N, C-alpha and C positions, 0 to 999 in steps of 0.2 A: 558704342554709338556707331550708326552706319547711315551716312547721307549721301546722296546721289542728286546731281542737278545736270539738266540737259538744257542746252539753249540753242537755238537755230534761228538764223537771220538771213532773209534774202531780200536784196534790194535792186530797183531798177533806177540809176541815176542818169541824169541829162544835166549836166553841168550845176548839180545841186550841192550844199553844203556837206561836208564830211559827216558822219554818222559815229556816235559815240560807242565806246567799248570795241574799237577796231584796233588790230595789231599793227596799224600803219599810219601814214601821214598824206599830207596833200600838197601838191605844188600848184600855185596859181599866178596870176599875173596879167599884165596887158602890154602888148607892143604897140607902140605909137610912133608915127612919123615925127619929124624935126617941128612941124606945125601942130602938134598935139592930137592930130587925127589918129584914131585907130586903124592898124593895117590887117585887113582880112587876108585869110590864106597864108599866113607864115608857118612854114613847116618848124616843129619844134621836136628834135630827136633828143631823148633823155637815157643817159646811160648812169650806170653805177655799178660798184663790183658785186652788190648784192641782187642785182638783176642779171639771170642768165641771157636774156636779150634785151636789146634797147626796146623801148616805148616811143611812140610818136602821137602828136596831138597837132590840130590845125587851129590858128585862131579864128573866133567868130567875126562877123561882118563889122563888129565895134573894136576888134583887135584883141578880145579878151581870150583866155585860156584856162583850163583847170583840168588837172591830172591827179584823181584821188587814188586811194589803195595802193600806195607805194610803200615798200618795205623801207623803214628808216635807215638812213646811211647818207653819204657824201656822194652827191649828184653832179653831173655835168650836163647843161642843157645848150644846145646848138640851135642857133635862130638862123633859118635860111629863107630868102625869098628871092624870085628871079631878077627884081629890080633893086635890090636893097643889098647892102654889105652884110656879111655874115658876122654873127656875134657868139661868143661863148661864155657862159655863167656857171660858176660852181656855186652850189648851195647845200645846206644840210637838210635834209628831210627829217623832222622830229616826230616821235610817236604822239599821236593824237592832237597835232597841230598843222596849221596850214603855213606854208612857207610861201611868201610872196616875192615874185621877182618880175619888175617891172623894165621894159627894155625900150630905148628909142633907137630906131635903124635909120641911118642916112641913105640917101641914093647912091647907088654904085657909081664912082667917078668914071670909070670906063666900063663899057659893057662886056660881061662876063667876069669881071675881076672880083674877088672874093677877099675882102679885108676882115680878119678876125681881131675883135676886141675881147680880149680875156678880163673878167672881173668877177668879183664876189657878190652873191645876192645876199640880202638881209633877211633875217627871220622876224617876220612881223606877221601875227595871225590877228587880222581884222575881222574874222568871222565870229569872233567868241568874246564874251566879257568875262571868263573865267581868269581867276589869278592862277597862272600855270608856271611851273618852273621845270625844266627838263635838263637832265645830264646823262652822261655817257659811262658805260662801265668803267673807264680809265678813272673817271673821277671818284665814282663808288668805291672802286678798290683801293684807290691812294687815299681815302679817307679811314680814321678809325672808328668805324661805325660797327664791326662785327660781321659775321658771315652769313647771316640768315637773311631771308627775304623780309621779315618783320623789323629788322634794323633799319631800314629806310625811313622809318617814322622819325628818326633821330635828325634827319635833313630837312623836315619841314619847317620852315619860320614859324615860330609862334607856337609850336606845338611840343609839349614836352614828354619824353618817353616815358612809359608807366608799366609797371610790373602787374597791373590789374588784368587778371584773366577774365573778369565778368564783363568789364566795360573797356573799350579801348581808350587810348589817349584822346583828351579832349582838344578839338580844334576850334574852341570858343563856345560850343554848345555840348550836347551829350556825346560821349563816345560811341553810342550805339549809331550815329549818324554816319559813320566812316564807311568807306567801300574800298576793299583791297581787290585788285585784279592782277592775274598773273597771265601773260600771254592773251590779255582781253577776256579772260574766263573770272568771272565772280567768284572767290574762293572765301567769302565772308560767311560767319554764322549769322543768320538772319536775325536781325534785331538786336545785335549784340556789338557789332563793329569790331569784331576780334577775328582772329584767324585761328580755325580749329586745328590746323598744322602749318608749318612754315617751310614752304618750298626754299631751295636753297638760291643764293643770288649770285653764285659763281659765273652761271651761264647766262646772265642777263645782258642784253647790248646796250638798252636805252631805257630810262626810266621818267615817267612823266607825272607830276604831282600837282592836282587842283586843290585850291583852298579859297573857297569864296566863290559865289557867283555860278556854282555847278549846276547842272539840270538835274531833272528828276529820273534819268535813265538809270536803271540798275539799283533802285531803291535810294539812290543818292539823296541827300539833302543839304541844303544851303549851308547848315551849321557844321557840317563835316568835311572831312578830306576824302579825296579820291587818290589811291596810288594805283598806276597801270605801268606794265613793263612788257617788253618784247625780248624774246630770246635771241641768241646768236644765230647766224645762218652760215651756210658754207658759201663759198666763192669759187672763182676759177682757178684759185691758187690753193695748194695744200698748206695748211696751218695746224699746227696743234701745240698742245700745253701739257707739262707734267710738272706737279708740284707736292710736295709734302711739308706741312707745318706742324710743329710740336710745341706745346705750351705747358712746360712743366711746372709743378707746385712751387719751386723756389723762385720762379719768374713772375710770380703773383703776389701783390700785397696780401698781408694777413688780415683777416677778417677782424673787425673791431666789434666789440659787443659781447655779451655773455649768452652766446647760442646754446652753450653746453652739448653742441653736436661737433665733433671734431673729426677730421680727415685731411688725407693729402690728396689733391686732385691734379690729374693730367689730362689735357685735350689733346688731340691730333686732327689733322684736315688733310685728307688726299684728294687731289683734283686730276683728272685727265680728261682732255677733249681733244678732237680731231675733227676737221671739216675740210671740204675740197670739192673738186667735180667729180661726178660719176660718169656723165657725159658732158663734154665741154659745150658750154653756151647752151646746154639744156637743162641738165638735171644736177643739182647741187645737194650735199649732205652736210650734216653737222651732228656729231655724237658727243656725250659727255658722261662721265662717272664722278659722283661725289660721294665721300664716305668719310664723315667725321665720327670721332669716337670720345667717350668721357670714361675715365675709370679713376676710382677712388681706392686708397689703402690706409690701413692703421685707422678705420673708423671706430669711432666710440662715443658714448654718451654717459649720463650719470650712471647707468645700469652697468656697463662695462663694455666690452668689445662688441662690435656690429659687423655683419656681413657688408662686404665692401660693394657700393653701388658702381654699376657700368651700364653704359648706354651706347650703341651702336645704331648708325643710320647709313642705309646703301641706297642711292638715288641715281636712277639711269634716265638718260634724257635722248631722244633723237628727233631729228627734223629733216624733212626734204622740201626743196624748193625746185618746182618743175615749169619750164616755160616751152611746151611743144611748138608754140608759134609766139610771134612777137604780140599777139593779140590776147594771148592766155597766160596767166600766171596762177600757180596753185602752190599753196604751203600746206603741210601736214605735220604736226608733231605729237609726241606721245612722251609723257613723263611717268615713271614708276618709283615710289618710294616706300621703302619699309623702314620703320624706326622700332627697335626693341630696347627695353630697359628691365633690369632686375636689382632687387633689394634697395627700393626707394621708399619714401614716405616716413623715415624715422625721424622723431623728435627726442627732446632731451630726456624724456622719462619712459621712452617705448623700449619693450623687449625684443631681442635680436630676431624673435620668431613673427614679429607683425610686420615685416617688409613686403611690399607689393612691386609687382613687375607690370609692365604694359607693352601692348603691341599696336602701332599704328601703320595702316596701309593707306596710301594717298595714290590717286590716278589722275592725270590731267591730260585731255587729248583734244586737239583743235584741227580743223579741216576748214580752208578758206580758198576761194577761187574768185578772180577776176576776169572778166571778158571785157576787151574793148571791142562793142559791137562796131561803131563808127569811130572816127576820130575825136568825137566829142559826146559820145554816150557810153555808159560802162554798166555792166550787170556784176553784182558782187553776191557771192554766197558764203555764209559761214555758219557752222555747226560746232559746238563744244560739248565736253563732257567733263563733269569733276565729281568724283567719288573718293569717299574717305571712310574707313572703317578703323574703329578703335576699341579696345578692350583693355580693362585692367585686371589683375588675377593676384592673388595671394601667392608669395613664394613658398610658403610652407602650408600643407593640407592637414587638416586635422584627420586623426584616425578614428575619432568617434563615429558610429554608425547611429543615425537617430532611428527612433523606434516608438511607437505608441505604448503607453503603460510603462515606460522604463522611467529611468530617473537621472538627475544630473549628478555626477561624482563631485561634491563640493571640495575633496581634497585634490581635484586635479583639472582645476579651471584652465591651466595653460595647455591642456591637450585638446580642449573641446571648443575651439573657435577663440575669436576675440573677445578678451575680457577686460573691462575699464576697472582698475584697483579703485575701489571707494576712499572718500576723503572723510574727515572728522567735521562733525558740528562744532566749533569753537566759539568761545566768549570774545565778543567784540564790544565797541562802544554803544552800537546800537543794540547788541543781543547780549546783556550782561549776565544772564543766567541762562544754564542749559535745563531743558524740561527733562523729565523722567524719561521720555520717549528717545530723546536725543542721547541721553547717557546710555540707555540700552542699545541703541544704535551703534555707538561708539565702541561698545562692549562688544558687540557682534562682528563688527569691522576689523577689530584690533588684530586678529589672527590672520586675516587675508591681507592686511596690509604688511604685516611682519612677514608673511611667506612671499607674496608677489611683489611689493613693491621695491623700489631701487634700494639698495643696502647703504650707499654712501650718502653723507650728509644728512642725518635723519633730523628732524625738529621735534621739539617737545612742546606741547601747549596744554596747559592744565593737567599735567601728570599723564597726557597720552602721547606715545611715539607715533610720529607722523610720517608716512610714506605715502607716495602714490606714483601711478605710472600705467602703462598700457602691455597688456600680453597677448 
């Protein structure tokens, strides 16, 4: 499978609502005097650790202001006016939502005095009817939901996690209505609502989930859910993380039920990331490495010992945040993931030579720029690329050479490709008597079943010894 998706978006905004599928949030509000009238010309300076340089906006004639395309994070807003007291507000900018901060400014008691009032703004998105919930990476990492991006579906109210790989989990309608975005990039399999491959969740900074009332952007439908995330960014402070987790077989509850496939499995998770400034107050970087492994030993089924399954995934991620001026902010990111596995696909009655391996390569890249043309007008440009290539392959190749005019060696089916061991026609309540053709077929099939079927736990039906399996 080879899929590639390109998406480019260029927008000119003058105090317009935020656009879907962005990696950003929006600040908006109104500044009033004590008599309720809007105050024009209030300067609002916006700072955050995720911004290399502060941003600035002025209130309109009605006292309203709006600052879109902000990286999610904790912000401090400083309101100043020549004839009013200064105020500061702290507020969280959330991915895909509008944080509203309204302020009432009093007249300065003494000319030139600056009185600061520090308070927290509330997160109220009055611009959308969507049923949204957002949470940070701290919440996601603290909950026992798993290590992968797809595990976030377990956090959606009213949505049950599903192992269905054909249709995604249902949010009230068909699972194919779901939309999964990673850094604003649609990573869905079109019309299926599932992920072709799962990016890692260890370097996610914020997650936003919409369920109900969603718009039609990006093939979204009201019956499905939408998950979007934004990756971590560098700041003016150097930070890093190094961790290693191991999940041995004896720490996992034994599987119940008669699967007739047995193994001891161990999982490991290695995580490394680092971020910080390249140029103070100008250019930030963030980079990460994620390497989970799965290994099995003592694998067996009804036939006997099996090759041990193994899987390794290596995922690199890099992100740059650049602000050459206060009015220009540029984000660029690149993710590269290689996932390989060997000796998979074994069932209760498959021979050791039937194993398959797989290779999946995924790349996600984004480039976004925002330019504050004036204190109240903005230009935003974004382009994305999502590529996935995957292929399955047999672990064991046949030595047989196809040729025209040749013949198949019926005594060596196990060396000439995959072979399904036949089964017998048997007497049932609905089929009480075997026909002559069925008896002849059973007689013909008996040597192959005896030779190639699994040797343990044979069944006897109507005088026939019954085996089956795959080679």
